[in-house]
Each structure stands twice: as structure tokens, then as C-alpha cells.
C-alpha positions as CSV (number, residue, x, y, z in Angstrom):
1,X,76.4,92.8,134.0
2,X,80.1,93.3,133.8
3,X,81.7,93.5,130.3
4,X,85.1,92.0,129.7
5,X,87.8,94.3,128.1
6,X,87.2,93.1,124.6
7,X,83.5,93.6,124.9
8,X,84.0,97.1,126.2
9,X,86.3,98.0,123.3
10,X,83.8,96.5,120.8
11,X,80.9,98.5,122.4
12,X,83.0,101.7,122.3
13,X,83.9,101.0,118.7
14,X,80.2,100.4,117.8
15,X,79.2,103.7,119.5
16,X,81.8,105.6,117.5
17,X,80.6,104.0,114.2
18,X,76.9,104.8,115.1
19,X,77.8,108.4,115.9
20,X,79.9,108.8,112.7
21,X,78.5,111.7,110.7
22,X,81.0,111.6,107.9
23,X,79.6,108.7,105.9
24,X,81.9,108.3,102.8
25,X,83.5,110.1,99.9
26,X,80.7,111.9,98.0
27,X,82.8,113.0,95.1
28,X,86.3,114.4,94.2
29,X,86.7,117.5,92.0
30,X,89.8,118.1,89.8
31,X,90.8,121.5,88.5
32,X,92.1,120.9,85.0
33,X,93.1,122.7,81.8
34,X,90.2,121.2,79.8
35,X,87.3,119.6,81.6
36,X,85.8,117.9,78.5
37,X,89.2,116.5,77.5
38,X,89.8,115.1,81.0
39,X,86.3,113.5,81.1
40,X,86.9,111.8,77.7
41,X,90.2,110.5,78.9
42,X,88.7,108.9,82.0
43,X,85.9,107.5,79.8
44,X,88.1,106.0,77.0
45,X,91.0,104.9,79.1
46,X,89.5,104.1,82.5
47,X,86.0,103.1,81.7
48,X,84.1,105.9,83.4
49,X,80.7,107.2,82.1
50,X,80.1,110.9,81.6
51,X,76.8,111.5,83.5
52,X,76.4,115.2,83.8
53,X,77.7,118.6,82.8
54,X,77.6,122.2,84.1
55,X,78.2,125.6,82.6
56,X,76.6,129.1,82.6
57,X,73.4,127.8,81.1
58,X,72.9,125.3,84.0
59,X,73.8,127.8,86.7
60,X,77.6,127.4,87.0
61,X,78.8,131.0,86.4
62,X,82.6,130.6,86.8
63,X,83.5,127.2,85.3
64,X,82.7,124.4,82.9
65,X,82.4,121.0,84.5
66,X,81.8,117.4,83.6
67,X,80.9,114.6,86.0
68,X,82.1,111.0,85.4
69,X,81.0,107.9,87.3
70,X,82.0,104.2,87.7
71,X,80.7,102.1,90.5
72,X,80.4,104.4,93.5
73,X,83.3,106.6,92.2
74,X,82.3,110.1,91.1
75,X,84.8,112.7,89.8
76,X,84.1,116.3,88.7
77,X,86.5,117.8,86.2
78,X,86.3,121.6,86.1
79,X,88.1,124.2,83.9
80,X,87.9,128.0,84.0
81,X,86.0,130.5,81.9
82,X,88.1,133.5,83.1
83,X,91.9,133.7,83.4
84,X,91.5,135.9,86.4
85,X,89.7,133.2,88.3
86,X,91.1,131.2,91.2
87,X,90.6,128.0,89.2
88,X,92.9,129.2,86.4
89,X,95.5,130.2,89.0
90,X,95.3,126.8,90.7
91,X,95.9,125.0,87.4
92,X,98.8,127.4,86.6
93,X,100.4,126.7,89.9
94,X,99.8,122.9,90.1
95,X,98.8,121.6,86.7
96,X,95.8,119.2,86.7
97,X,95.1,117.9,90.2
98,X,92.6,117.4,93.0
99,X,91.0,120.6,94.4
100,X,88.1,119.3,96.5
101,X,87.5,116.1,98.4
102,X,83.8,116.1,99.3
103,X,82.3,114.1,102.2
104,X,78.8,112.9,102.5
105,X,77.5,114.1,105.9
106,X,74.5,113.1,107.9
107,X,74.8,116.3,110.1
108,X,76.5,119.1,108.1
109,X,76.2,121.7,110.9
110,X,77.9,119.4,113.5
111,X,80.7,118.4,111.1
112,X,81.3,122.0,110.0
113,X,81.2,123.4,113.6
114,X,83.7,120.8,114.8
115,X,86.1,121.5,111.9
116,X,85.9,125.3,112.4
117,X,86.4,124.9,116.2
118,X,89.7,123.2,115.5
119,X,91.2,125.8,113.3
120,X,90.1,125.2,109.7
121,X,89.5,128.3,107.5
122,X,86.0,128.8,106.1
123,X,85.5,128.6,102.4
124,X,81.6,128.4,102.5
125,X,79.4,128.4,105.5
126,X,76.6,125.8,105.6
127,X,74.3,126.8,102.8
128,X,71.0,125.4,101.4
129,X,71.4,125.1,97.6
130,X,68.2,124.6,95.5
131,X,68.3,123.7,91.8
132,X,65.1,122.6,90.1
133,X,63.7,119.9,92.5
134,X,67.0,119.3,94.2
135,X,67.8,120.6,97.7
136,X,71.3,120.1,99.0
137,X,73.2,121.5,102.0
138,X,76.8,122.4,101.3
139,X,79.7,123.8,103.4
140,X,83.5,123.9,102.6
141,X,86.7,124.4,104.6
142,X,90.4,124.4,103.9
143,X,92.8,121.6,104.5
144,X,96.3,120.7,103.2
145,X,98.0,122.8,100.5
146,X,95.4,124.5,98.2
147,X,92.9,121.6,98.6
148,X,89.6,122.0,100.4
149,X,87.0,119.6,101.9
150,X,83.3,120.0,101.3
151,X,80.5,118.6,103.4
152,X,77.4,117.6,101.5
153,X,74.1,116.6,103.1
154,X,71.6,115.2,100.6
155,X,67.9,114.5,100.8
156,X,67.3,110.9,101.9
157,X,66.3,108.3,99.3
158,X,67.2,110.6,96.4
159,X,69.4,109.6,93.5
160,X,72.9,111.1,93.5
161,X,72.8,114.4,91.7
162,X,74.7,117.8,91.9
163,X,72.9,121.1,91.9
164,X,73.4,123.2,88.7
165,X,74.3,120.2,86.6
166,X,72.2,118.6,83.8
167,X,72.3,115.0,82.6
168,X,74.8,114.2,79.8
169,X,73.6,111.9,77.1
170,X,76.6,109.5,76.8
171,X,75.4,106.8,74.4
172,X,78.9,105.8,73.1
173,X,80.4,102.4,73.6
174,X,81.1,101.8,77.3
175,X,84.2,100.0,78.6
176,X,83.9,97.6,81.5
177,X,87.0,98.3,83.6
178,X,85.6,96.8,86.8
179,X,86.3,99.7,89.2
180,X,83.7,99.6,92.0
181,X,84.8,102.2,94.5
182,X,87.5,104.3,96.2
183,X,89.7,102.4,98.6
184,X,91.9,105.3,99.8
185,X,93.3,108.8,98.9
186,X,97.0,109.3,99.5
187,X,98.1,112.8,100.5
188,X,101.7,114.0,100.1
189,X,102.9,116.4,102.7
190,X,106.0,118.5,103.2
191,X,108.7,117.1,105.4
192,X,108.0,117.3,109.1
193,X,104.2,117.8,108.6
194,X,103.0,114.3,109.2
195,X,102.1,114.6,112.9
196,X,100.6,118.1,112.4
197,X,98.1,116.7,109.8
198,X,97.5,113.5,111.9
199,X,96.3,115.8,114.7
200,X,94.3,117.9,112.2
201,X,92.3,115.0,111.0
202,X,91.8,113.6,114.4
203,X,90.6,116.8,116.0
204,X,88.7,118.4,113.2
205,X,87.2,115.3,111.5
206,X,87.3,112.6,114.3
207,X,89.6,110.4,112.2
208,X,91.7,107.7,113.9
209,X,95.2,106.4,113.0
210,X,94.8,102.9,111.8
211,X,98.2,102.1,110.3
212,X,101.8,103.4,110.3
213,X,104.6,102.6,108.0
214,X,108.1,104.0,107.5
215,X,109.8,103.0,104.3
216,X,113.5,103.2,103.5
217,X,115.4,102.2,100.4
218,X,119.1,102.4,99.5
219,X,118.6,106.0,98.4
220,X,115.6,107.6,100.0
221,X,112.6,107.0,102.2
222,X,109.2,108.2,103.5
223,X,107.2,108.2,106.7
224,X,103.5,107.4,106.5
225,X,100.4,106.8,108.5
226,X,96.7,106.2,107.6
227,X,93.8,108.2,109.1
228,X,90.3,106.8,108.8
229,X,86.8,107.7,109.8
230,X,85.2,105.4,112.4
231,X,83.3,103.4,109.7
232,X,86.5,102.8,107.7
233,X,84.8,104.2,104.6
234,X,87.2,107.1,104.3
235,X,90.9,106.4,104.4
236,X,93.7,108.9,104.0
237,X,97.3,107.6,103.9
238,X,99.4,110.6,104.8
239,X,103.0,110.5,103.4
240,X,106.0,112.8,104.0
241,X,109.6,112.5,102.7
242,X,112.2,111.1,105.2
243,X,115.8,112.4,105.4
244,X,117.8,110.7,102.7
245,X,120.8,111.1,100.3
246,X,118.6,111.6,97.2
247,X,115.3,113.3,96.4
248,X,112.5,110.8,97.1
249,X,109.4,110.3,95.0
250,X,107.5,112.4,97.6
251,X,110.0,115.2,97.3
252,X,109.6,115.0,93.5
253,X,105.8,115.2,93.8
254,X,105.9,118.2,96.2
255,X,108.4,120.0,93.9
256,X,106.4,119.3,90.7
257,X,103.0,120.0,92.2
258,X,104.1,123.1,94.1
259,X,103.2,121.9,97.6
260,X,101.0,119.4,99.4
261,X,98.3,117.6,97.5
262,X,96.6,114.3,96.5
263,X,99.4,112.0,95.3
264,X,97.2,109.2,94.2
265,X,93.7,107.6,94.4
266,X,93.3,103.9,94.9
267,X,90.3,102.3,93.0
268,X,88.9,99.0,94.3
269,X,88.5,96.2,91.8
270,X,86.9,92.7,92.4
271,X,89.1,91.3,89.6
272,X,92.4,93.2,89.4
273,X,93.8,91.0,86.6
274,X,90.9,91.8,84.3
275,X,91.0,95.5,85.3
276,X,94.7,95.8,84.7
277,X,94.4,94.1,81.3
278,X,91.6,96.5,80.2
279,X,93.5,99.6,81.3
280,X,96.7,98.4,79.7
281,X,94.9,97.8,76.4
282,X,93.5,101.4,76.7
283,X,97.0,102.8,77.0
284,X,97.5,103.2,80.8
285,X,101.1,102.7,81.7
286,X,102.1,101.0,85.0
287,X,105.3,100.8,86.9
288,X,107.7,97.9,86.2
289,X,108.3,95.5,89.0
290,X,111.6,93.5,89.1
291,X,111.4,89.7,88.8
292,X,113.1,89.2,92.2
293,X,110.0,90.6,93.9
294,X,107.9,87.7,92.7
295,X,110.6,85.1,93.7
296,X,110.3,86.4,97.3
297,X,106.5,86.7,97.2
298,X,105.9,83.0,96.1
299,X,106.8,81.5,99.5
300,X,104.1,83.2,101.5
301,X,101.2,82.9,99.0
302,X,98.3,80.4,99.4
303,X,98.2,77.8,96.7
304,X,95.4,79.4,94.8
305,X,97.4,82.6,94.4
306,X,100.6,80.7,93.5
307,X,98.8,79.5,90.4
308,X,98.1,83.1,89.5
309,X,101.6,84.3,90.1
310,X,102.8,84.0,86.4
311,X,100.1,86.4,85.2
312,X,100.5,88.7,88.2
313,X,104.2,88.9,87.3
314,X,103.5,89.4,83.7
315,X,101.1,92.3,84.4
316,X,103.3,93.8,87.2
317,X,100.7,93.3,90.0
318,X,102.1,93.4,93.5
319,X,100.8,90.7,96.0
320,X,101.1,90.6,99.8
321,X,99.6,88.5,102.6
322,X,98.9,88.5,106.3
323,X,97.3,85.9,108.6
324,X,93.8,86.6,107.2
325,X,94.0,87.3,103.5
326,X,95.7,88.6,100.3
327,X,96.2,92.1,99.0
328,X,97.0,92.8,95.3
329,X,97.9,96.2,94.0
330,X,99.2,97.9,90.9
331,X,100.3,101.5,90.4
332,X,100.2,103.6,87.2
333,X,102.8,106.1,86.0
334,X,101.7,109.7,86.4
335,X,98.6,110.5,84.3
336,X,99.9,113.9,83.2
337,X,103.2,115.4,82.0
338,X,104.4,116.5,85.5
339,X,105.3,113.5,87.8
340,X,102.4,114.2,90.2
341,X,99.0,112.4,90.3
342,X,98.7,108.7,89.5
343,X,96.2,106.0,90.2
344,X,96.3,102.6,92.0
345,X,94.2,99.6,91.5
346,X,93.7,97.4,94.5
347,X,91.9,94.1,95.3
348,X,91.4,93.1,98.9
349,X,90.7,89.5,99.6
350,X,89.8,89.4,103.3
351,X,92.6,91.9,104.2
352,X,92.5,95.5,105.5
353,X,96.2,96.5,105.6
354,X,98.3,98.2,103.0
355,X,100.9,95.6,102.3
356,X,104.3,96.5,103.8
357,X,106.3,94.6,101.2
358,X,104.2,96.3,98.4
359,X,104.9,99.8,99.7
360,X,108.6,99.3,99.6
361,X,108.4,97.7,96.1
362,X,106.3,100.7,94.9
363,X,108.8,103.1,96.3
364,X,111.7,101.4,94.6
365,X,109.8,101.1,91.3
366,X,109.1,104.9,91.3
367,X,112.8,105.5,92.0
368,X,113.8,103.4,89.0
369,X,111.2,105.1,86.8
370,X,112.5,108.6,87.9
371,X,116.1,107.6,87.1
372,X,115.1,106.3,83.6
373,X,113.4,109.6,82.6
């Protein structure tokens, strides 16, 4: 039987998805000045639950860590025990920031071998780690800046746990912020590095480019593209500064962070209005969007969203459309003293893009915020 072109493409896509060994983001580890303080901040301000801790007594010999969870989002916050440690030096160089993006793998040896074949540096060869009744395979490799990727292969049908951590009894009042998962992780790169890292993620991790967007304002600009695993469960927008008269927000991040790194993480919400209200009530500050943005947005919105526009405008939530659906986004100000890492809240209503109008509005909003500080 002959397949038409569309059927052939669909069949090829299905084969890629079936053979995809990198399943999803397993967890993200931050190196920070105070692990407990960071965990408490994410609990009290963003609604995460503290679920586990690790230290010398649990088997972690070089750091103190706390794990927080909300929906399928899991963060590890780690701080040092020794000022001679690489963790201490990382925080000294970068301030609080993402050190490790860990992937859940169904074939850790294959993923590790492919990455090493295409030039990554080895941090940890595939290793079986046993802690109490938990058996986990782990391997780590280098990537952009001082960040690493870890491959994790877990026993099937086992609850999510990390070796050398114990449950944390968190019985205090919990906040329902409505965050359900990670939509994407945005990575800031030095100027001229975009194509290099596109090739890196394609060759070493079998990611594909799914979106490209170059943004220019009156004063600055950025070039960006999105790399995604075949399942679409891991999405990395890569951004670099474009040539411009002024220092862009990407330049500002790179200067303040001390090189390439995770600029922001986007959390999925099924009710962005509720989530934004909760986070604002808890002290999270968001970027201010000019009224003119909403005047332009009104024309393209479906009627149901036009009715929501006053509250979206009041909260500063961006809204964009395509032929299939509606995308709503809001971006926080940096969560630490340096203008580096921030968060995004995103709600996708039958849409997979990144909102071209929203990206430019974000860029302009950050420029205004930089000028005002």
C-alpha cells in the first residue's frame, strides 16, 4: 500500500516519538546561598510543598538540600557545607541559579553514549545508586555555561524519590497556586552562539527545532529558537542578544549571571487568572504591560476572551491567538537581587506556539523595568 506524503510524515513522526528515550524533565536543581530559605520562599510565595531533605545524615556528604514539589514540578535547592566546594564557587560566581536540568530517561546508556559521542564532557558515567530500597541509574554531562544535564532512569511503577533524601514532614498551611507542570525552560546564550547550541541539542540529544523568532524593539533585540524532544515534553527556547544600540535584557542577564544560564522557567497553569492573583497576594512582582497592548489585542480575541480582557489587563497578563487557540502569559520580575532568573506563568488553550506579540511585549516591558531601576 502506498502512503501519501502526509501519512509518511505522520508515520515518521510517530516512529521518532516511539523511539524517544528522553521522556520529560525529571527535576531541576538550583545552587543557592541557603537551601532551606529558598525552599520556604517557594512554599510561601509560589505554593510548593517541601517533600524531602538531604544532608550528611542522609548520605549527602557535600551539601544540604531540600526538594519542593507542585503538580509535576520538582525543584532541588542545594547549598554548600564547605567554602572550598564547587557549589560555593558556583553561587559566588552566579548568585542563586539553575545548576542541573535532569531528564527522565528510559535508556540511560543510549542517551549518555549519544551525548558523549557528540562532544559533551563527562561529569558522571552511568552509575547505579542504591539508597535503602531505592535503585536509580544516574549519569551527568556538561552543557551551556556552568550548567549540567543529568540522565535518570528509575524503577518502573515506583513513586518519585531521590536517593539519599528523607521525607520532610511539611504540615503547615498549603497554598493552592494552581501550577501543574513545566512548559519550557529558557536558556540565555552569548551573542553568536544560537546556531552552535541548536546543533548541540540536535546532535547530542535528538532535539528538533520547532519555532524561531527574532525580536527587535526601538533600542535592542534578540534572536531565539525553540528546541524540543520528539514528544514535545521538553522544550528549550534558546535566546541570544542581537546587535543593537543599547544593552538588551539578554545582555543584562549574561553580564549579571556571569555567562550562559537558565533565564526563566515557565510554569503551566489551568487558570492563569487565579494563579496570578494568588502569587501577587503572596508578594510576587510582575512586569507592567502598557494599556496600548490590550487595545491592539482586543481585535483578534474570541468573544469569550474579550469578556476576560479587563481582568487580564488589570493583572498584566499577555494574551495572543492563532487559528487554533489562545495563549496567555505573565512574567515576573527577577526573584533575586541580580537581574537574572525569573518565572513565567502560561496557560495554553489549544495552542502550541509562543506568542509572537507576547514576546515583543515582554522584551519591551523588561526594557522599561531596567530603565526605571
